[in-house]
Backbone bond lengths (Angstrom), bond angles and torsions (degrees), N, CA, C in turn:
res aa  C-N    CA-C-N  psi(-1)  N-CA   C-N-CA  omega(-1)  CA-C   N-CA-C  phi
1 X - - - 1.446 - - 1.529 107.92 -
2 X 1.302 115.04 136.14 1.463 119.72 -179.25 1.523 110.40 -73.61
3 X 1.316 115.89 149.81 1.463 122.31 -178.17 1.517 111.48 -61.50
4 X 1.329 117.65 -41.00 1.465 120.16 -178.87 1.524 111.06 -66.27
5 X 1.314 118.00 -36.34 1.456 121.58 178.30 1.522 110.32 -68.63
6 X 1.308 116.17 -42.52 1.464 120.77 178.50 1.534 110.03 -63.49
7 X 1.323 116.89 -44.08 1.462 121.95 179.66 1.528 110.30 -61.89
8 X 1.306 117.61 -42.80 1.468 121.22 178.15 1.520 110.61 -63.10
9 X 1.318 117.28 -39.53 1.467 120.74 178.50 1.517 111.94 -64.37
10 X 1.318 115.67 -40.40 1.464 119.98 178.39 1.526 110.20 -64.49
11 X 1.312 117.30 -42.94 1.465 120.56 179.01 1.523 112.13 -63.17
12 X 1.331 116.27 -41.77 1.469 119.99 179.16 1.531 109.50 -64.71
13 X 1.326 116.88 -43.93 1.463 120.08 178.75 1.517 112.27 -61.37
14 X 1.316 116.17 -41.37 1.455 120.82 178.59 1.528 110.91 -64.81
15 X 1.311 116.54 -43.98 1.465 120.29 179.82 1.523 111.29 -62.27
16 X 1.325 117.02 -41.48 1.465 120.89 179.67 1.525 109.77 -66.47
17 X 1.317 116.84 -41.99 1.467 120.54 179.99 1.515 111.16 -62.64
18 X 1.309 117.06 -48.49 1.460 120.84 -178.83 1.517 111.84 -68.30
19 X 1.298 117.31 -38.28 1.463 120.42 178.53 1.508 111.26 -65.46
20 X 1.321 117.23 -40.14 1.461 121.00 177.87 1.508 111.86 -64.75
21 X 1.317 116.88 -38.77 1.466 120.32 178.67 1.517 110.66 -66.41
22 X 1.306 116.92 -38.07 1.461 120.21 179.77 1.528 111.05 -67.37
23 X 1.319 116.88 -35.82 1.459 119.94 178.89 1.514 111.43 -74.84
24 X 1.318 117.69 -33.82 1.456 121.33 -177.55 1.524 112.19 -74.24
25 X 1.313 118.48 -28.25 1.463 122.08 -178.07 1.521 109.41 -114.28
26 X 1.333 117.04 93.76 1.460 119.07 179.43 1.518 111.22 -64.49
27 X 1.302 115.09 153.30 1.463 120.43 -178.30 1.524 109.94 -64.59
28 X 1.307 115.46 132.48 1.460 120.54 177.65 1.524 108.39 -81.45
29 X 1.307 114.87 131.72 1.456 119.51 177.15 1.511 107.81 -118.88
30 X 1.268 116.24 152.70 1.454 120.84 -177.61 1.523 110.14 -115.16
31 X 1.310 114.76 157.81 1.458 119.82 178.27 1.530 109.57 -115.95
32 X 1.320 114.90 68.30 1.461 120.88 179.62 1.531 111.01 -63.43
33 X 1.346 119.42 -41.51 1.472 118.04 178.85 1.528 113.14 -58.49
34 X 1.329 118.31 -37.00 1.466 120.16 178.87 1.525 110.63 -66.21
35 X 1.318 116.49 -39.44 1.464 121.56 177.23 1.528 110.16 -62.62
36 X 1.318 116.32 -47.85 1.467 121.05 -179.24 1.529 110.08 -62.26
37 X 1.333 117.33 -45.03 1.470 120.52 -179.60 1.518 111.50 -61.31
38 X 1.338 116.72 -43.06 1.458 119.97 -179.76 1.532 110.53 -64.79
39 X 1.322 116.65 -40.13 1.464 120.86 179.28 1.523 111.12 -64.64
40 X 1.315 116.91 -41.87 1.471 120.99 179.49 1.529 110.01 -65.85
41 X 1.314 117.26 -42.57 1.465 120.98 178.84 1.526 111.28 -64.38
42 X 1.340 116.21 -28.77 1.466 120.13 -179.22 1.524 112.11 -84.72
43 X 1.330 117.56 -1.74 1.450 120.41 173.83 1.510 116.34 108.85
44 X 1.319 118.25 20.85 1.461 120.54 179.05 1.524 110.07 -59.28
45 X 1.321 114.77 137.36 1.457 120.00 179.13 1.522 111.96 -111.91
46 X 1.302 118.02 -6.90 1.463 122.01 -179.25 1.515 110.91 -123.63
47 X 1.333 115.22 -174.91 1.460 121.49 178.40 1.526 108.98 -73.69
48 X 1.315 116.87 123.94 1.466 121.30 -176.00 1.524 112.55 -109.98
49 X 1.319 117.79 -4.34 1.463 120.58 -176.87 1.526 111.81 -61.48
50 X 1.316 117.89 -42.53 1.467 120.71 -179.70 1.522 110.55 -63.50
51 X 1.324 117.21 -40.72 1.466 120.46 179.16 1.524 110.37 -65.62
52 X 1.323 117.56 -43.32 1.467 120.45 179.02 1.524 110.94 -63.76
53 X 1.305 116.92 -33.78 1.466 120.60 177.88 1.525 110.43 -65.69
54 X 1.315 117.99 -34.60 1.473 120.98 176.02 1.526 110.21 -63.57
55 X 1.320 117.55 -35.49 1.464 121.30 177.76 1.509 111.90 -63.90
56 X 1.317 116.70 -34.22 1.466 121.40 178.62 1.519 110.85 -64.40
57 X 1.329 116.10 -38.86 1.462 119.95 -176.85 1.524 112.45 -80.84
58 X 1.314 117.89 1.89 1.455 121.24 177.23 1.516 114.19 95.84
59 X 1.324 117.62 2.76 1.456 121.73 178.86 1.523 108.68 -90.05
60 X 1.331 115.81 74.74 1.461 120.63 -175.44 1.529 111.48 -63.05
61 X 1.321 117.24 -42.83 1.465 120.12 -179.72 1.531 111.45 -65.45
62 X 1.324 117.38 -40.06 1.464 120.37 177.51 1.517 111.26 -64.23
63 X 1.324 115.65 -38.39 1.464 120.79 177.67 1.527 110.10 -64.39
64 X 1.326 116.77 -49.49 1.467 121.00 -178.98 1.522 110.35 -62.08
65 X 1.331 117.11 -44.12 1.467 120.26 178.70 1.532 111.36 -59.80
66 X 1.331 116.16 -43.71 1.462 120.15 179.46 1.517 112.42 -63.48
67 X 1.328 116.11 -40.63 1.466 119.23 -179.71 1.530 111.55 -70.99
68 X 1.329 117.06 -38.90 1.467 117.89 178.52 1.526 111.26 -67.14
69 X 1.324 117.32 -33.77 1.466 120.12 175.29 1.523 111.17 -66.77
70 X 1.333 116.10 -25.36 1.466 120.46 178.45 1.528 111.68 -87.94
71 X 1.348 116.81 5.23 1.459 120.00 175.11 1.506 115.86 98.32
72 X 1.324 118.48 11.55 1.466 121.44 179.75 1.531 108.10 -91.55
73 X 1.349 118.11 129.20 1.466 120.10 176.90 1.525 111.68 -59.19
74 X 1.349 116.56 151.57 1.463 122.69 -174.15 1.515 116.06 -50.75
75 X 1.345 118.15 -48.97 1.462 120.63 -178.42 1.521 112.21 -64.25
76 X 1.308 115.98 -42.22 1.469 120.03 178.74 1.525 110.70 -68.25
77 X 1.326 116.50 -34.97 1.463 119.99 178.62 1.529 110.28 -64.82
78 X 1.327 116.33 -43.34 1.467 119.65 178.00 1.514 112.10 -62.69
79 X 1.318 116.76 -41.99 1.467 120.51 178.56 1.518 111.78 -65.02
80 X 1.313 116.52 -41.03 1.466 120.34 179.81 1.529 110.13 -65.21
81 X 1.325 116.68 -39.72 1.470 119.76 -179.99 1.524 111.77 -67.82
82 X 1.328 116.66 -35.08 1.471 118.91 175.78 1.525 110.07 -67.79
83 X 1.325 117.73 -34.95 1.465 120.58 175.33 1.519 111.97 -62.76
84 X 1.318 115.49 -35.50 1.472 119.93 -177.15 1.523 111.44 -59.90
85 X 1.301 116.97 -33.78 1.469 120.83 -176.05 1.520 113.58 -85.60
86 X 1.320 117.81 -6.31 1.463 120.97 -177.89 1.514 111.55 -91.23
87 X 1.334 114.11 162.46 1.463 119.44 175.45 1.520 109.69 -69.90
88 X 1.326 116.76 143.93 1.475 119.36 176.17 1.522 111.14 -61.02
89 X 1.284 115.08 148.39 1.490 119.50 178.33 1.492 109.63 -102.29
């Protein structure tokens, strides 16, 4: 087998593999505005955007801690952080 043919086959295989992975794993989107709105409605007195952003990255405890420091009660903070990780509606 010629080197150029083998190289082309490897490139095609790689492209198919990567393309399939991209199609199989849809892009995760976050709903930071919903988290922020819920926190504000629950009585947040400080900036909650940074805390909601932590919820998006999977740091649920960091998100809840940030929201409670901003004046959001614990249950509402947990709910807002779970909203942060969901797709926008």
